[in-house]
N, C-alpha and C positions, 0 to 999 in steps of 0.2 A: 504494500500500500504506500502510495506516495505521501510523504509527510511534508507539511508546510511549517517552516521554522519562523519564529518571530524575529524580524529584522529591525523593527522600530515600533515604538508606541504610536498608535494611530488614534487621533481624536475621532470619535464617531458618536452619532446620536442613536439611541435605542428606541425602537418602536414600542409604544405601550400596548401590551397585550391584555385584552379583556378576557377573563376566564369564563368558560362556559359553565353555567351553574350545574353542580353535580359532577363536573369533569375537571375540576381544578387540581392543583397539586395537593395530594393527601397529606403531605408532610409540612403543611403551613404552620407557622408559629401559633396561630390562633387555636390549633388543635393540640398543642402541647399540654400535657397534664399539669394541673394547678400546682401540685407539689413540686414539680421540677422547676417551675417559675419561682416559687417561694425559696427553694433551697439555693437557687442561683443568686437571689437577692441577699441571702444571708451568708454568702461566702466570705472568708477572711480576706484581708488585703492581698496576701500572697496569691491565694487561689483566684481572687478577682483579677489580679495582674496576669496570671497565667491564662485565664479565660479570655482576657482582652487580647493577649498576644496570639492565642489560638484563633480568635475571631479575625484578627488582622491577617493571619496567615490564610484563612479561608477566603477572605476578601481578595487577597493577592492572587490565590489560585483562580478565583472567579474572573478576575481581571485578565489573567494570563489566557484563560480559555476564550474570553471575549476578544482579546487581541489576536489569538490564533485564528478565530473565525474571520475577523476583519482583514487580517493579513492574507488569508487564503483568497479572499475576494480581490484584494489589491494585486496580488500576484497574477491572478487570471486576467485582470484588466491590463496589466502591464504586458503580459504575453500577447494579448489580443492587439494591443497598440503596435507591438513589434511585428506581429505576423499578418496583421490586416484582417483577421477573422477571429471570432469568439469560439471557444470550446463549446461543444453541443452536448446537452443531456437529453436523452430520449425517454419519454414517459409513456408507458403502454397500459391501456385498459380497454374495456369493451363497451359498446352500446348495442342497441337492438338492430341496427341496420348498416353498420359499417362506417367507414370514414365519411364524415359529413362533407357537403359540398364546399363549405366555408372553412375547412380545416387549415388550409394554407394561410388564409387571411388572419385567423385567430392565432395561429402559431407566430405569425409576424408581429402581431400586437403583443403577444406574450413575451417574445424575445426582446422586443424593444424595451420592455419594462425590466426584465431580468438582466439584460446587459448592464443596466444602471445599478440595480440593487445587488446582483450576485456575480456579475462578470461572466455570464454564460448565456448562450442561446438555449431555449427550451423547445423541444419538438414533441407535441402530443401525437401519439400514434394510436389511433382508435380503430379497433378491429370488431367485426361483426361477432356477436355473442356465440353464434353457432360454430364459428371457426376459431375462437380465441384460444381455447385450451390447446388444441393441436398446433396452431401456429406459434403460440408462445413457447411451447416445449421444444419445437424445432428451432426457433430463433435462439433460445437460451442455451441449447445444447450445441448449436453450430457456430457460435461466436458472433452472430449478427448483433449489431449494437442495440442493446436495450439496457438502460441504466436503472430505471425504476419501473416496477410493475405491480399491478394488483394481482393477488393470488386467487381472486374470485374465479371459480370454474376450474382453475388449475389445481387448487387445493394447497393449503399452507403446508401440511405434512409432506405432500408430494414434492413441493418446491424445496423443502429442506432435505428430504431423503435423496433427491436427484442432484443435490449440490448446486442448485440455481441461486440460492439466497446467501448473501454475505452476512457474517456475524457483525452486528452493529456494535458489539463490545470490543471488537478488534481495534487496538490502538486508541481506545477511548473515543471512538468515532461518535457514538450517540451522546455521550456525556459532554463532549466538547462542541459538537456542531448541531446537536438536536435540542438545544435549550428551549426553543419555542414550543416544541412538541411536549416537552416535559411540563410546561406551564399550562398546556391545554388539556392534557389527559391525566387522569388520576394514576398514581403510581401502581396501584393494584391492578388497574386495567392494562398498563404497559407490561407489568410482570406476568400477566395472564398469557402474554404472547411469547414468553420464554419457554424454550424446549431444552430439557436437561440443563436448565440454568442459563442458557444462552439466548440472547435477544436477536432474532432474525427478521422481525418485522414490527411495524407499528399499526395499531388498529384504526380504521376509519371511525370518526366520531359520528355515531349513528344510534339507532334504536337497538341497543344490545338485548333488550327484552323484545319479544314479539307477541302480537295478538294472533294466536294460531287460527287456522281455518277461516280466513277472511275470503268469502266468496264475492267476487266482483262481477257485476253484470251491467251491460250497457243500458243506461237509463232509457234510451229510445226504444229498446226492446221491451222493457218493463211497461213503458207507456203503451206500447202496441198491444199488450195483452190485458191492459187495464189494471195493472197491479199497483197498489198504493201501500207503501211500507210505513206510512205514518201511524198506523194502528199498533205497530210493534214498539216495545220498550227499546230504549237506546242505552248503549254503554257509556263509559266516561268520556269517550272520544266522539260521541254523538252518532255512532253507527247503529242501525237497527239490529237487534239481537234476534237471531233466527235459529230454528232447529233443522236437522237434516231432512226431516219430513217436510218442512216448509220449503226448503230448497228443492227437494225432489218434485214437489207440486209445481213450483215455478218452472223448473226445467221441462216438465211434461207440457205445460202450456206454451212455453217458448218453441218447443219442437213442433207442436201442432200448428202454431201461428206462422213459423218461419221454417218450413221443411227444407228449404234450399240452403240453410246455414247449419253449421255444426253448433250444437249447444255449448259444449265445453272444450276449452283449449287445454289439452292434456300435457302434463310435464311430469318429470320424475321427482316429485316433491312431497309425496303424501306423508312421509315421516318427518321430513325437514320442516315443512310449513303446515302440515295438517295434524300434528300431534305434539305432545309434550314429552316424547321419547328423547332422551339425552344421548346423542352420538359421541360419547366420551372418546377422546383420542382422535377425533376428526373423522371417524367412519362408523358405519352401522354394524360392524362385525364384532358385536359385544356392546351392549348399551345399558343404560339405567332406565328401567320401565317406570320406576317410582322414585325419581331423582330427588324429590323434596324430602324423602324420608329414608331412603336406602342407598347404600353404595354397592349393592349386589349387581355384578355384571351378568346380563342375561341375553338370550338370543332374540333379537328383534323380529326375525322372520318366522318364528314359531309362536309369536305373541298374538293375543286377541286383537290388539290394535292394528297390526298388519293384515290379519285375516279380514277384519271388518272393512278396511279400506279396499282390499282386493274384491270383496263381495260387492261393494258399492260401485267400483269402476266396471266390474263385469256386468252388473245390471245396466249401467249407463250405456255400455258398449252394445249390449243386446238390443237396447231400445233405439240405437242409431244416433246417440248424442255425440259420439266421438268420431273423428276421422279415421278411416281405415289405414291412413298413412302415418298415424300417430307414432308408431315405433321408429320410423325412419326420418320423420320431419323434425329437424333440430332448430327450427325457427323459434324465437322466443314467444312465449304465450301471449304477451301483450301485443307483439308485432302482428300476430295472427288476428287478434281482435281488431287492430288498427286497419288491417286489410279489408275488413267487412265480411269475412267468411265465417267468423266465430263470434259468439255472444258472451261467453262467461269464462272465468278462470279462477284459480285459487291462489292466494298469496298470504303474506303476513301483514297485518295492519299496524298502525301506530298513529299518534297525533299527526294530522296533516296528510294522511295517506290518500285520502280521496283526491286531493289536488295532484299528487304524484301519479297515481295510477290513471287518472283521467288524461294527464299529459302523455303518458306512455301509450295509451290506447287510442289517442286522437279523438276522443269523444267523452262525454260526461258519463262517469261510471258510478253506480250505486255500490256501496260496500256493506256487506252483511257480516255481522260478527257471529260466528258459529262455534268459536273455541274459547280459549282462556289465555291470559297473559303469562308468558313463560320466559325464563332466562336460563339457558343451558350452560353447561360447563365450557363449551366452546363458543358461546355467544359473542364474546369479545374477540376471540382469536380465530374466528371463522375464515376471514380472508384479509389478513394484514397486507400492508404495502411493504415491499421488499426492495433491497438493492441487489442488483445482479452481482453474483460472485466474480464475474469477469469484467466488471466495469473498470475503465481505465483510470477514473478519478473518483474514488469513493467519497472524498471530502466534498467535492462539488455535488455529487449525487445526494449526499446527506443534507447539504445546505438547500438544495432545491426541494427535497422532501420536507424540510422544516418550513420553507416558505409556503408550501402547499397547505400546511396546517394553519399558518399565521398571517399570511399576506392577503388582504382582501382583494387586491388587484389580480393576483394569481388565481385565487379561488373563484372570483367572478368570471374570469375568462374561461377557466376549466368547466365551470358549471353551466354558464349561461351564454358565453360568447361575448360579442361587443355591444356596448350600449349604442343605440341608434340604428344598429344593423339587425340584431336579434331581439333586443328588448328595449323598453323605455321605462323610466322611473315615474311612478305615480306620485300624486301629492302626498299620500300617506307613507311614502318611502318604500312601499312594496314595488315590485316590477311586474310587467306583463309584456306580451309580444309587441314589438315595434309596429308601427302603422303598416298595414298591408301584409303582415307576417302572421302565420299560425303554425300549429304543430306539424302540418303537412308540407309546408313550403319553406320553413325555416332552414337556413343554411348551416346552422349549428344548434342542435338541440339534443344532446346525448340522453338526457333524462335518466341518469343513473346516480342521483344524489347520494343514495345509500352506500355507494362504494367510493365516493369522493372522500379524500382525507378529512376535510372539515367544511361542509357546506354552510355551517352556521356562522362563518366569518364573512360569507358572501351575502348578496341580497336575498330577501324573502319574496317568494312568488305570490302574486295576488291570490287572495283566498285563504292564505295561511296567516296566522297572527305573527306580529313582529317578534314575539317571545317564543317562537316555535322551538328554539334550542332549549330554553328552560323547560318547556313542556315535555320534550323528549327526555331530558334528564330526570324529571319527576316520574315519567312513565317507567324508565329503567329502575328507579329506586323503589317503585311501588308494585313491581311485578308480583302477581298472585303466587306463582310457583317459581322458586329459585332453586336450582340444582345445588345439592350439597357438595358437588364436585366442581363448583364454579372456580375457574382458574387452573384446573388440572390439564396438563398437556402431556402427551406421551410420545416419546421418540421411538417409532417402530422400525428404525433402520435395521435392527437385528432380525426383524421378521418381514423384510421386504419381499422375499420369495413367497411367503404365505399370503401376504396382502395381495400380491399380484394374482395368485391362484384364486383367492376369494373373489377378487374383482372380476376375473374372467368367468367364474361360475355365476356371479350375479348377472353379468352382461348376457350370458347365454340363456338364463332362465328367469331372472328377476323382473325385467321390464315387461316381458310377455304377460306374466300373471298380474303385476301391479297395474298395468295399463288395461286390464280387462279382456285380453285376447285369449286367455286360457281359463278354463273352469277352476275356481280357486282351490278346491281340495286337491286336485291333481297337480296344479301348478305349484302350490306351496310345497307339496311332498317332493316334487322333482327338484325344486330349488334347495330345499333342506338337505336332500341327499348329496347334491353337488357341493354345497358349502361344507358339509361334514367331511366329504372326501378331500376337499381342498385344505382341511386343517382348521376348521372353525373353532373346535373345542380348545386346541392348543393355543390359538391366537387369543381367544377370550381369556384363557388362564393367565397368559402373559400380561394382558391388559389389567386383569384383576389384581395381579401381584403388584404392578406398578401403581395402581390406584390405592391399594392398601398401604403401600409405603408412603405415598404422598399424604394420605389422610393421617397417618401416624405422625409424620413430620410436622403437619400443620395442626395437630390436636383436634381433628375432626372425627367424631364418633359415627 
């Protein structure tokens, strides 16, 4: 790793960072125990002098770190002035339709800003969600330039296991150049992304809790069947609370009214978004079925939860609600609805979700609450942002990542594009589409706020309250069900062969039964046999052993 040495003390002004409520630094002085404050005040003169000297040393260390960050930027600017071009940092993530038409224009605006603030050009590389995992694995393994990347769809454990992700602890990279991230995200949330004690990624600031089983249906289709949800009770987010019987009744009426459309946009998310099953260790080959009360690792695919979902989708498929191409169509669920060929999908809701999903689907969507709020063990570490192991300049990459969490200009360009081109600012400080622009013709509208590093330092979209960030933090803190294993991560490197075998078994049998193309009893039996032959019991035993050790270390019963 290239290190930047401090050559001179540089005067610089620090940007004031407002902390997201609930996501600030957990080690603030305000949270120090009262007896520690009292004992400090009663120290003897000698002890007080020693404490003062220690504090002065800490201040010096902090100043040195600040100088190192400033010097790194100065060095890059000097290099650019000499060479006539700036170093480039490539940032990769996905959206639902691939690279937007305005990506070059947005990248130019972004680089114009980061050349001044960081001494680098920044290129956003946006890939269609259907191709992202395969494309990124190829690029990361072949040496093509990718400096920062979202692990969503790739998988955080996979990124670590395959050697794609750089240790942010190496040469104090995170501590020295990631100060802004540390002020934005609680320490326990950052530590939840550590694997075997090593930090390989930082979590996006988002809804770590989820409202499971959010069934989203185009409002125009509900209007078409004369359905009025106003008679239903609403949850704390204002969404109507429904049962599966009520959803099934709506689906039947939609199918009858619109026989030329598919009712449900199917995707492989029934356990992830449709249940409170905790996929400890980042996969479903050994889970916690009752995570709020038990640390017993169990088989998800022999559970009642999985069976009930398979029976539900099988029924939907028999009735013609699903596309016959569902097994092979990798298009995002919301993109299918946006196309006009599908009417409903399932997701996870949260405060402000109606605005988000309506934007993704290109039409007003009704959101029904059919589940419960849940925070899993991997809710924070599901898809952190990582630095490529092979990046040429880890310091520059770390400083760009830090800016993605803290710099409003960077975040706004990533999330929304350019003011006056993609959006305009309303009188109430929210934003909406620029004149003549909508979700269908916008040249930059990724609409994946939930995977952006920190969308809450950017503008708030019209329809959401200005304090949406605070509401999300409260939602996280008040989750009905929180896993006892919250923060547990498992390095499955020693079981990579078993994991691959299990994944192959699931790919062969799992999707067919979970998508409703095979009768549940037979499909589950075939899947279970394949998983057992692939080493499921041994894999689960290893996961249980690691979880037990983690629980003992952290005093969790």
